[in-house]
DRENDO-1510 file (C-alpha; in Angstrom, 1 decimal, always signed):
<recs>
REC; n; res; u; v; w
REC; 1; MET; +181.3; +82.3; +43.1 .
REC; 2; GLY; +184.5; +81.2; +44.8 .
REC; 3; PHE; +185.3; +84.0; +47.3 .
REC; 4; GLN; +188.8; +84.8; +48.5 .
REC; 5; ASN; +189.7; +86.5; +51.7 .
REC; 6; ASN; +192.1; +89.2; +50.5 .
REC; 7; LEU; +192.1; +92.8; +49.6 .
REC; 8; SER; +192.8; +92.4; +45.9 .
REC; 9; PHE; +189.9; +90.1; +45.4 .
REC; 10; ALA; +187.5; +92.6; +47.1 .
REC; 11; GLN; +188.9; +95.4; +45.0 .
REC; 12; GLU; +188.3; +93.2; +41.8 .
REC; 13; LEU; +184.6; +92.7; +42.9 .
REC; 14; ASP; +184.3; +96.5; +43.2 .
REC; 15; VAL; +185.8; +97.1; +39.7 .
REC; 16; ASN; +183.2; +94.7; +38.2 .
REC; 17; ASP; +180.3; +96.1; +40.2 .
REC; 18; PRO; +177.8; +97.5; +37.7 .
REC; 19; ILE; +176.3; +100.0; +40.2 .
REC; 20; LYS; +179.5; +101.1; +41.9 .
REC; 21; ASP; +179.2; +104.7; +40.7 .
REC; 22; PHE; +176.0; +105.2; +42.7 .
REC; 23; ARG; +178.0; +105.5; +45.8 .
REC; 24; ASN; +179.0; +108.9; +44.5 .
REC; 25; LYS; +175.4; +110.1; +44.8 .
REC; 26; PHE; +175.6; +109.9; +48.6 .
REC; 27; ILE; +177.4; +112.0; +51.2 .
REC; 28; ILE; +179.7; +109.6; +53.1 .
REC; 29; PRO; +180.5; +110.7; +56.7 .
REC; 30; GLU; +184.0; +111.8; +57.3 .
REC; 31; ALA; +186.4; +112.2; +60.2 .
REC; 32; ASP; +189.7; +114.1; +60.0 .
REC; 33; GLY; +189.2; +114.3; +56.2 .
REC; 34; LYS; +188.8; +110.6; +55.8 .
REC; 35; GLN; +185.6; +108.8; +54.7 .
REC; 36; GLN; +184.2; +106.5; +57.3 .
REC; 37; ILE; +183.0; +103.0; +56.6 .
REC; 38; TYR; +179.3; +103.4; +57.2 .
REC; 39; PHE; +177.4; +100.1; +58.0 .
REC; 40; LEU; +174.4; +101.7; +59.7 .
REC; 41; GLY; +171.9; +101.7; +56.9 .
REC; 42; ASN; +169.7; +99.5; +59.0 .
REC; 43; SER; +169.3; +102.5; +61.4 .
REC; 44; LEU; +169.6; +105.5; +59.1 .
REC; 45; GLY; +170.6; +105.5; +55.4 .
REC; 46; LEU; +173.0; +108.1; +54.0 .
REC; 47; GLN; +172.0; +111.4; +52.6 .
REC; 48; PRO; +171.6; +111.6; +48.8 .
REC; 49; LYS; +173.4; +114.7; +47.4 .
REC; 50; SER; +170.3; +115.6; +45.5 .
REC; 51; ALA; +168.2; +115.9; +48.6 .
REC; 52; ASN; +169.2; +119.4; +49.2 .
REC; 53; VAL; +168.5; +120.4; +45.6 .
REC; 54; TYR; +164.9; +119.2; +45.9 .
REC; 55; LEU; +164.5; +120.8; +49.4 .
REC; 56; GLN; +165.7; +124.1; +48.0 .
REC; 57; ARG; +163.2; +123.8; +45.1 .
REC; 58; ILE; +160.4; +123.5; +47.6 .
REC; 59; MET; +161.7; +126.5; +49.5 .
REC; 60; LYS; +161.9; +128.5; +46.3 .
REC; 61; ASP; +158.3; +127.7; +45.3 .
REC; 62; TRP; +157.1; +128.5; +48.8 .
REC; 63; ALA; +159.0; +131.9; +48.7 .
REC; 64; THR; +157.9; +132.9; +45.2 .
REC; 65; LEU; +154.4; +131.4; +44.9 .
REC; 66; GLY; +153.2; +130.8; +48.5 .
REC; 67; VAL; +150.1; +128.6; +48.5 .
REC; 68; GLU; +149.7; +128.9; +44.8 .
REC; 69; ALA; +152.6; +126.4; +44.5 .
REC; 70; PHE; +150.0; +123.7; +45.0 .
REC; 71; PHE; +148.5; +124.6; +41.7 .
REC; 72; HIS; +150.8; +126.7; +39.6 .
REC; 73; GLY; +154.4; +125.8; +40.5 .
REC; 74; GLU; +156.7; +124.3; +37.9 .
REC; 75; GLU; +156.1; +121.0; +39.8 .
REC; 76; LYS; +152.6; +121.4; +41.3 .
REC; 77; TRP; +152.5; +120.3; +44.9 .
REC; 78; MET; +149.1; +118.7; +44.3 .
REC; 79; ASP; +150.7; +116.1; +42.1 .
REC; 80; TYR; +154.0; +115.6; +44.0 .
REC; 81; HIS; +152.8; +112.3; +45.5 .
REC; 82; ASP; +152.6; +110.8; +42.1 .
REC; 83; LYS; +156.4; +110.8; +41.7 .
REC; 84; PHE; +156.7; +108.0; +44.4 .
REC; 85; ILE; +154.2; +105.5; +43.4 .
REC; 86; ASN; +155.9; +103.6; +40.6 .
REC; 87; PRO; +159.3; +103.2; +42.3 .
REC; 88; LEU; +157.7; +102.2; +45.6 .
REC; 89; SER; +155.4; +99.7; +44.0 .
REC; 90; LYS; +158.4; +98.0; +42.5 .
REC; 91; ILE; +160.2; +97.9; +45.8 .
REC; 92; VAL; +157.3; +96.4; +47.8 .
REC; 93; GLY; +155.8; +94.4; +45.0 .
REC; 94; GLY; +152.5; +96.1; +44.9 .
REC; 95; LEU; +150.3; +97.6; +42.2 .
REC; 96; PRO; +150.6; +101.4; +42.0 .
REC; 97; HIS; +147.1; +102.1; +43.4 .
REC; 98; GLU; +147.9; +99.8; +46.4 .
REC; 99; VAL; +150.7; +102.1; +47.6 .
REC; 100; VAL; +150.5; +105.4; +49.5 .
REC; 101; VAL; +153.2; +107.7; +51.0 .
REC; 102; MET; +152.0; +109.3; +54.3 .
REC; 103; ASN; +152.8; +109.9; +58.0 .
REC; 104; GLN; +155.3; +107.9; +59.9 .
REC; 105; LEU; +155.4; +104.2; +60.6 .
REC; 106; THR; +153.8; +104.0; +64.0 .
REC; 107; VAL; +151.0; +106.4; +62.9 .
REC; 108; ASN; +150.3; +104.2; +59.9 .
REC; 109; LEU; +150.3; +101.0; +62.0 .
REC; 110; HIS; +147.6; +102.6; +64.2 .
REC; 111; LEU; +145.6; +103.7; +61.2 .
REC; 112; MET; +145.8; +100.2; +59.7 .
REC; 113; LEU; +144.6; +98.6; +62.9 .
REC; 114; VAL; +141.6; +100.9; +63.0 .
REC; 115; SER; +140.7; +99.4; +59.6 .
REC; 116; PHE; +141.9; +95.8; +59.9 .
REC; 117; TYR; +141.8; +94.9; +63.6 .
REC; 118; ARG; +138.1; +94.3; +64.0 .
REC; 119; PRO; +137.9; +92.0; +67.0 .
REC; 120; THR; +134.8; +90.0; +68.2 .
REC; 121; LYS; +134.2; +88.0; +71.3 .
REC; 122; GLN; +135.3; +84.9; +69.4 .
REC; 123; ARG; +138.1; +86.4; +67.3 .
REC; 124; PHE; +140.2; +89.0; +69.1 .
REC; 125; LYS; +143.8; +87.8; +69.2 .
REC; 126; ILE; +146.8; +89.3; +67.5 .
REC; 127; ILE; +149.7; +87.0; +66.7 .
REC; 128; CYS; +153.2; +88.5; +66.5 .
REC; 129; GLU; +156.8; +87.7; +67.1 .
REC; 130; ALA; +158.2; +88.0; +70.6 .
REC; 131; LYS; +160.4; +91.0; +71.1 .
REC; 132; ALA; +159.0; +92.9; +68.1 .
REC; 133; PHE; +160.1; +96.5; +67.9 .
REC; 134; PRO; +158.7; +98.4; +70.9 .
REC; 135; SER; +156.4; +100.6; +68.8 .
REC; 136; ASP; +154.7; +97.5; +67.4 .
REC; 137; GLN; +154.3; +96.1; +70.9 .
REC; 138; TYR; +152.7; +99.4; +72.2 .
REC; 139; THR; +150.4; +99.5; +69.2 .
REC; 140; PHE; +149.1; +96.0; +69.8 .
REC; 141; GLU; +148.8; +96.6; +73.5 .
REC; 142; THR; +146.8; +99.9; +73.2 .
REC; 143; HIS; +144.5; +98.7; +70.5 .
REC; 144; VAL; +143.4; +95.5; +72.3 .
REC; 145; LYS; +142.9; +97.6; +75.5 .
REC; 146; HIS; +140.9; +100.1; +73.4 .
REC; 147; HIS; +138.6; +97.2; +72.4 .
REC; 148; GLY; +138.2; +96.0; +76.0 .
REC; 149; PHE; +140.5; +93.1; +76.0 .
REC; 150; ILE; +143.4; +92.2; +78.3 .
REC; 151; ALA; +146.8; +92.4; +76.4 .
REC; 152; ASP; +148.2; +89.3; +78.0 .
REC; 153; ASP; +145.2; +87.3; +76.7 .
REC; 154; ALA; +144.9; +89.0; +73.3 .
REC; 155; VAL; +148.5; +89.4; +72.1 .
REC; 156; ILE; +150.1; +86.0; +71.4 .
REC; 157; GLU; +153.8; +86.2; +71.0 .
REC; 158; VAL; +155.8; +83.5; +69.2 .
REC; 159; SER; +159.1; +82.9; +70.8 .
REC; 160; PRO; +162.3; +81.1; +69.7 .
REC; 161; ARG; +162.8; +77.6; +71.1 .
REC; 162; ALA; +165.0; +77.3; +74.2 .
REC; 163; GLY; +168.7; +77.9; +73.3 .
REC; 164; GLU; +167.8; +79.4; +69.9 .
REC; 165; HIS; +167.8; +83.1; +68.8 .
REC; 166; THR; +165.5; +83.0; +65.8 .
REC; 167; LEU; +162.0; +81.7; +65.1 .
REC; 168; ARG; +161.3; +78.6; +63.1 .
REC; 169; THR; +158.7; +79.0; +60.4 .
REC; 170; GLU; +157.0; +75.8; +61.5 .
REC; 171; ASP; +156.6; +77.1; +65.0 .
REC; 172; ILE; +155.0; +80.3; +63.7 .
REC; 173; LEU; +152.5; +78.3; +61.6 .
REC; 174; ALA; +151.8; +76.0; +64.5 .
REC; 175; VAL; +150.8; +78.9; +66.7 .
REC; 176; ILE; +148.5; +80.3; +64.0 .
REC; 177; GLU; +146.9; +76.9; +63.7 .
REC; 178; GLN; +146.6; +76.6; +67.5 .
REC; 179; HIS; +144.7; +79.9; +67.7 .
REC; 180; LYS; +143.0; +79.8; +64.4 .
REC; 181; ASP; +139.5; +80.1; +65.7 .
REC; 182; SER; +140.3; +83.1; +68.0 .
REC; 183; THR; +142.7; +85.1; +65.9 .
REC; 184; ALA; +141.7; +88.4; +64.3 .
REC; 185; LEU; +145.1; +89.6; +63.0 .
REC; 186; VAL; +148.5; +88.2; +62.3 .
REC; 187; LEU; +151.1; +90.9; +62.2 .
REC; 188; PHE; +154.9; +90.2; +62.0 .
REC; 189; SER; +157.9; +92.2; +61.1 .
REC; 190; GLY; +159.3; +91.5; +57.7 .
REC; 191; ILE; +162.7; +91.4; +59.3 .
REC; 192; ASN; +163.3; +91.4; +63.0 .
REC; 193; TYR; +165.2; +94.5; +64.0 .
REC; 194; TYR; +167.4; +92.8; +66.6 .
REC; 195; THR; +168.3; +89.5; +65.0 .
REC; 196; GLY; +168.0; +90.4; +61.4 .
REC; 197; GLN; +165.9; +87.4; +60.6 .
REC; 198; LEU; +163.8; +87.6; +57.5 .
REC; 199; PHE; +160.5; +85.9; +58.1 .
REC; 200; ASP; +158.8; +83.7; +55.5 .
REC; 201; MET; +156.1; +86.2; +54.6 .
REC; 202; PRO; +154.4; +84.1; +51.9 .
REC; 203; ALA; +154.0; +81.1; +54.3 .
REC; 204; ILE; +152.8; +83.3; +57.2 .
REC; 205; THR; +150.3; +85.0; +54.9 .
REC; 206; LYS; +149.0; +81.7; +53.5 .
REC; 207; SER; +148.6; +80.3; +57.0 .
REC; 208; ALA; +146.9; +83.4; +58.4 .
REC; 209; LYS; +144.4; +83.5; +55.5 .
REC; 210; SER; +143.6; +79.8; +55.9 .
REC; 211; ALA; +142.8; +80.6; +59.5 .
REC; 212; GLY; +140.4; +83.3; +58.5 .
REC; 213; ALA; +142.6; +86.1; +59.9 .
REC; 214; ILE; +143.8; +89.4; +58.5 .
REC; 215; VAL; +147.5; +89.5; +57.8 .
REC; 216; GLY; +149.9; +92.5; +57.9 .
REC; 217; PHE; +153.6; +93.3; +58.1 .
REC; 218; ASP; +155.8; +95.9; +59.6 .
REC; 219; LEU; +158.5; +96.3; +56.9 .
REC; 220; ALA; +160.7; +98.8; +58.6 .
REC; 221; HIS; +163.8; +96.6; +58.1 .
REC; 222; ALA; +162.6; +94.9; +54.9 .
REC; 223; ALA; +161.4; +97.6; +52.5 .
REC; 224; GLY; +164.2; +98.8; +50.3 .
REC; 225; ASN; +166.3; +95.8; +51.6 .
REC; 226; VAL; +164.9; +92.5; +50.3 .
REC; 227; ASN; +162.6; +91.4; +47.5 .
REC; 228; LEU; +159.0; +91.8; +48.3 .
REC; 229; GLN; +155.9; +90.7; +46.4 .
REC; 230; LEU; +153.1; +91.9; +48.7 .
REC; 231; HIS; +150.3; +91.8; +46.0 .
REC; 232; ASP; +151.1; +88.3; +44.8 .
REC; 233; TRP; +151.4; +87.0; +48.4 .
REC; 234; GLY; +148.0; +88.3; +49.2 .
REC; 235; VAL; +149.1; +90.4; +52.2 .
REC; 236; ASP; +146.2; +92.6; +53.4 .
REC; 237; PHE; +148.4; +95.5; +54.4 .
REC; 238; ALA; +151.9; +96.6; +55.3 .
REC; 239; CYS; +153.7; +99.7; +56.6 .
REC; 240; TRP; +157.2; +100.8; +56.4 .
REC; 241; CYS; +159.6; +103.7; +57.2 .
REC; 242; SER; +161.9; +105.1; +54.6 .
REC; 243; TYR; +164.8; +106.4; +56.6 .
REC; 244; LYS; +166.7; +103.1; +56.7 .
REC; 245; TYR; +167.4; +101.3; +53.4 .
REC; 246; MET; +165.4; +103.9; +51.4 .
REC; 247; ASN; +167.7; +106.8; +52.5 .
REC; 248; SER; +165.0; +109.5; +52.9 .
REC; 249; GLY; +166.4; +111.1; +56.0 .
REC; 250; PRO; +165.7; +111.1; +59.8 .
REC; 251; GLY; +162.0; +111.1; +60.6 .
REC; 252; ALA; +161.3; +110.5; +56.9 .
REC; 253; ILE; +157.8; +110.0; +55.6 .
REC; 254; GLY; +156.4; +106.5; +55.8 .
REC; 255; GLY; +154.5; +104.3; +53.4 .
REC; 256; VAL; +151.6; +101.9; +53.3 .
REC; 257; PHE; +150.5; +99.0; +51.1 .
REC; 258; ILE; +146.8; +98.1; +51.1 .
REC; 259; HIS; +145.8; +95.2; +48.8 .
REC; 260; GLU; +143.3; +96.1; +46.2 .
REC; 261; LYS; +140.9; +93.4; +47.5 .
REC; 262; ASN; +140.4; +95.6; +50.5 .
REC; 263; HIS; +139.8; +98.9; +48.7 .
REC; 264; ASP; +136.1; +98.4; +48.0 .
REC; 265; LYS; +135.2; +96.9; +51.4 .
REC; 266; ASP; +133.3; +99.1; +53.8 .
REC; 267; LEU; +136.2; +99.2; +56.2 .
REC; 268; PRO; +136.2; +101.7; +59.1 .
REC; 269; ARG; +138.9; +104.3; +58.9 .
REC; 270; PHE; +140.0; +107.5; +60.4 .
REC; 271; ALA; +139.6; +110.1; +57.7 .
REC; 272; GLY; +141.3; +113.3; +56.8 .
REC; 273; TRP; +140.9; +115.9; +54.1 .
REC; 274; TRP; +144.0; +114.8; +52.1 .
REC; 275; GLY; +142.4; +111.4; +51.6 .
REC; 276; TYR; +139.3; +113.0; +50.2 .
REC; 277; ASP; +138.5; +112.7; +46.5 .
REC; 278; LYS; +141.2; +114.7; +44.8 .
REC; 279; ALA; +138.9; +116.3; +42.2 .
REC; 280; THR; +136.6; +117.9; +44.7 .
REC; 281; ARG; +138.8; +118.2; +47.8 .
REC; 282; PHE; +138.9; +122.0; +47.7 .
REC; 283; LYS; +135.2; +122.3; +47.7 .
REC; 284; MET; +135.4; +121.6; +51.5 .
REC; 285; GLN; +132.2; +119.6; +51.6 .
REC; 286; LYS; +130.8; +117.5; +54.4 .
REC; 287; GLY; +130.7; +113.8; +54.1 .
REC; 288; PHE; +133.9; +111.9; +53.5 .
REC; 289; VAL; +134.4; +110.6; +50.0 .
REC; 290; PRO; +137.8; +108.8; +49.9 .
REC; 291; MET; +140.2; +108.7; +47.0 .
REC; 292; ALA; +140.3; +105.4; +45.2 .
REC; 293; GLY; +142.8; +102.9; +46.4 .
REC; 294; ALA; +145.3; +103.3; +49.2 .
REC; 295; GLU; +145.5; +107.0; +48.8 .
REC; 296; GLY; +142.1; +107.3; +50.5 .
REC; 297; TRP; +143.7; +106.5; +53.9 .
REC; 298; GLN; +145.7; +109.8; +53.8 .
REC; 299; LEU; +145.0; +112.3; +56.6 .
REC; 300; SER; +146.7; +115.7; +56.5 .
REC; 301; THR; +148.4; +117.9; +54.0 .
REC; 302; PRO; +151.8; +116.2; +53.6 .
REC; 303; ALA; +155.2; +117.6; +54.7 .
REC; 304; PHE; +156.7; +118.5; +51.3 .
REC; 305; PHE; +160.2; +118.8; +52.8 .
REC; 306; LEU; +159.9; +115.0; +53.6 .
REC; 307; TYR; +158.5; +114.4; +50.1 .
REC; 308; ALA; +161.5; +116.2; +48.6 .
REC; 309; THR; +164.1; +114.0; +50.4 .
REC; 310; GLN; +162.2; +110.8; +49.5 .
REC; 311; ARG; +162.1; +111.9; +45.9 .
REC; 312; ALA; +165.9; +112.2; +45.9 .
REC; 313; ALA; +166.3; +108.8; +47.3 .
REC; 314; LEU; +163.8; +107.0; +45.1 .
REC; 315; GLU; +165.2; +108.6; +41.9 .
REC; 316; ILE; +168.6; +106.9; +42.8 .
REC; 317; VAL; +166.8; +103.6; +43.2 .
REC; 318; GLU; +165.1; +104.0; +39.8 .
REC; 319; GLU; +168.3; +105.0; +38.0 .
REC; 320; ALA; +170.3; +102.1; +39.5 .
REC; 321; GLY; +167.5; +99.6; +38.9 .
REC; 322; TRP; +165.8; +97.6; +41.7 .
REC; 323; ASN; +166.8; +94.3; +40.2 .
REC; 324; ASN; +170.5; +95.5; +40.0 .
REC; 325; ILE; +170.4; +96.6; +43.6 .
REC; 326; GLN; +169.0; +93.2; +44.7 .
REC; 327; THR; +171.7; +91.4; +42.7 .
REC; 328; LYS; +174.5; +93.3; +44.4 .
REC; 329; GLN; +172.8; +93.0; +47.8 .
REC; 330; LYS; +173.0; +89.2; +47.6 .
REC; 331; LEU; +176.6; +89.2; +46.3 .
REC; 332; LEU; +177.8; +91.8; +48.8 .
REC; 333; ASN; +176.2; +90.1; +51.8 .
REC; 334; ASN; +177.2; +86.6; +50.7 .
REC; 335; TYR; +180.8; +88.0; +50.7 .
REC; 336; VAL; +180.3; +89.4; +54.2 .
REC; 337; TRP; +179.2; +86.1; +55.5 .
REC; 338; PHE; +182.1; +84.3; +53.8 .
REC; 339; LEU; +184.6; +86.7; +55.5 .
REC; 340; LEU; +183.0; +86.5; +58.9 .
REC; 341; ASN; +182.9; +82.7; +58.9 .
REC; 342; ASP; +186.5; +82.7; +57.8 .
REC; 343; VAL; +187.4; +85.0; +60.7 .
REC; 344; ASN; +185.4; +83.1; +63.3 .
REC; 345; ASN; +186.6; +79.7; +62.2 .
REC; 346; ASN; +190.3; +80.8; +62.6 .
REC; 347; THR; +190.1; +82.1; +66.2 .
REC; 348; THR; +191.5; +80.0; +69.0 .
REC; 349; LYS; +188.5; +80.9; +71.2 .
REC; 350; LYS; +184.9; +81.5; +70.2 .
REC; 351; ILE; +184.2; +85.2; +70.8 .
REC; 352; VAL; +181.3; +85.8; +68.4 .
REC; 353; GLU; +178.0; +83.9; +67.9 .
REC; 354; PHE; +176.0; +85.0; +64.8 .
REC; 355; ILE; +172.3; +85.3; +65.7 .
REC; 356; THR; +171.3; +86.3; +62.1 .
REC; 357; PRO; +170.4; +83.3; +59.9 .
REC; 358; GLN; +173.1; +82.7; +57.3 .
REC; 359; ASN; +170.8; +81.3; +54.6 .
REC; 360; GLU; +170.2; +84.2; +52.1 .
REC; 361; THR; +166.5; +83.4; +52.1 .
REC; 362; GLU; +166.3; +84.1; +55.8 .
REC; 363; ARG; +168.2; +87.5; +56.0 .
REC; 364; GLY; +168.8; +90.7; +54.2 .
REC; 365; CYS; +171.7; +93.2; +54.7 .
REC; 366; GLN; +171.8; +93.0; +58.5 .
REC; 367; VAL; +174.3; +90.9; +60.5 .
REC; 368; SER; +173.8; +90.7; +64.3 .
REC; 369; MET; +176.8; +89.4; +66.2 .
REC; 370; LEU; +176.3; +88.2; +69.8 .
REC; 371; MET; +179.6; +89.1; +71.5 .
REC; 372; LEU; +180.4; +86.4; +74.0 .
REC; 373; GLU; +183.2; +88.5; +75.6 .
REC; 374; ARG; +184.8; +91.9; +75.1 .
REC; 375; GLY; +181.9; +93.1; +73.0 .
REC; 376; LYS; +181.8; +96.8; +73.9 .
REC; 377; GLU; +185.6; +96.9; +73.7 .
REC; 378; ILE; +185.6; +95.5; +70.2 .
REC; 379; TYR; +182.7; +97.8; +69.2 .
REC; 380; ASP; +184.6; +100.9; +70.5 .
REC; 381; SER; +187.7; +99.8; +68.7 .
REC; 382; LEU; +185.9; +99.4; +65.4 .
REC; 383; MET; +184.3; +102.9; +65.8 .
REC; 384; LYS; +187.7; +104.4; +66.6 .
REC; 385; GLN; +189.0; +102.9; +63.3 .
REC; 386; GLY; +186.3; +104.7; +61.4 .
REC; 387; ILE; +184.1; +101.5; +61.0 .
REC; 388; MET; +180.6; +102.7; +62.0 .
REC; 389; VAL; +178.5; +99.8; +63.4 .
REC; 390; ASP; +175.7; +99.6; +65.9 .
REC; 391; TRP; +175.8; +98.5; +69.6 .
REC; 392; ARG; +172.6; +97.0; +71.1 .
REC; 393; GLU; +172.5; +96.3; +74.8 .
REC; 394; PRO; +173.5; +94.1; +76.3 .
REC; 395; ASP; +176.0; +92.4; +73.9 .
REC; 396; VAL; +175.1; +92.6; +70.2 .
REC; 397; ILE; +177.0; +94.4; +67.4 .
REC; 398; ARG; +174.8; +95.0; +64.3 .
REC; 399; LEU; +176.0; +96.0; +60.9 .
REC; 400; ALA; +174.4; +96.3; +57.5 .
REC; 401; PRO; +176.4; +96.6; +54.3 .
REC; 402; VAL; +174.0; +98.1; +51.8 .
REC; 403; PRO; +174.4; +97.8; +48.0 .
REC; 404; LEU; +173.9; +101.5; +46.9 .
REC; 405; TYR; +176.9; +102.9; +48.8 .
REC; 406; ASN; +178.9; +100.2; +50.5 .
REC; 407; THR; +181.8; +98.4; +48.8 .
REC; 408; PHE; +183.4; +95.0; +48.8 .
REC; 409; GLU; +186.6; +96.6; +49.9 .
REC; 410; GLU; +184.8; +98.1; +52.9 .
REC; 411; VAL; +183.5; +94.7; +54.1 .
REC; 412; TRP; +186.9; +93.2; +53.7 .
REC; 413; LYS; +188.5; +96.0; +55.8 .
REC; 414; PHE; +185.8; +95.4; +58.4 .
REC; 415; ALA; +186.5; +91.7; +58.6 .
REC; 416; ASP; +190.2; +92.2; +58.7 .
REC; 417; ALA; +189.9; +94.7; +61.5 .
REC; 418; LEU; +187.6; +92.3; +63.4 .
REC; 419; LYS; +190.1; +89.5; +62.9 .
REC; 420; LYS; +192.9; +91.5; +64.4 .
REC; 421; LEU; +190.7; +92.6; +67.4 .
REC; 422; MET; +189.7; +89.0; +68.1 .
</recs>
């Protein structure tokens, strides 16, 4: 499409947007009675209006039925989990029995490493990206120490080349090849939280499997954002949060993918009663008998308030259609990049360096802008104008136009404001 940098063109794109009305299903933050431009879906997605409806339904069942709501409510709590499996399996590209909703992201990472990081004296290394999100770093560090290894020896970080901000796929694959005989696990982010780089997950998976290693992904910034095909790629496991692009609320319940090829293996796991065979769970018998599939990794009785907010969010995804969301995501973010390049190319002095790859196969919704000067001043000015973006020390502004509630007019207004500030 031939883009134009003017308001009327952006408004025309909005008129022709087939999922434009889904914005009305979210609560948009306001200041002084005016809706803000919210580009922070990469940190916390907006609240679905229906979330409170489902929360109140849980409250009502609790009030009127007490514990009997597990079995006799209009919507039995025992079966509530089933509402999530089909929409989530589409979002992450897994089979329904490969997906489970449970815990939070870091808890799930630890649980997955219990099962999938099985080091030996010969194979003990974990390969990851340098400057992964801190929780990932701490997870790796503590697990290798738990097994008696030194973190500096066991955790191999792949760094960008000198003068570059993102990783080259060939460098990732070269490190896997270099350490192929001593690597137990390759675990990358799907998208790096700081740069917004989308990693080549199929290539990483293929290389890791060829090296004889287990492969997993932290999909915190990828799930609900970009197209994923975890089953077809042969990924062993993946974890994600749902409070970013899946709009399930602060501290929302997380999710896990475990490939079916690993379901019948005699893998060690930390067990809990909610992962016990559902048909006999309430007999309270000794001896752990796991549910079939990924659900057998569950631990405790879930937080149904978190279930309720995720239900509201996923129903919007189902109604809009995941393929329709992906189509708009690409168009919206291609327009963002067109506008930003137009702004940057028409300034007399270079103030911004984009550290997110511009190729749509290497990024999702997020744009990370390295501010070469006046970064905090520009950020503060944008926020004062009601354009909500993110500041990352020491000098990066992040924004993420997301398809379900952001508009083409909003991204044009942002680019226009940035141009005037620069």
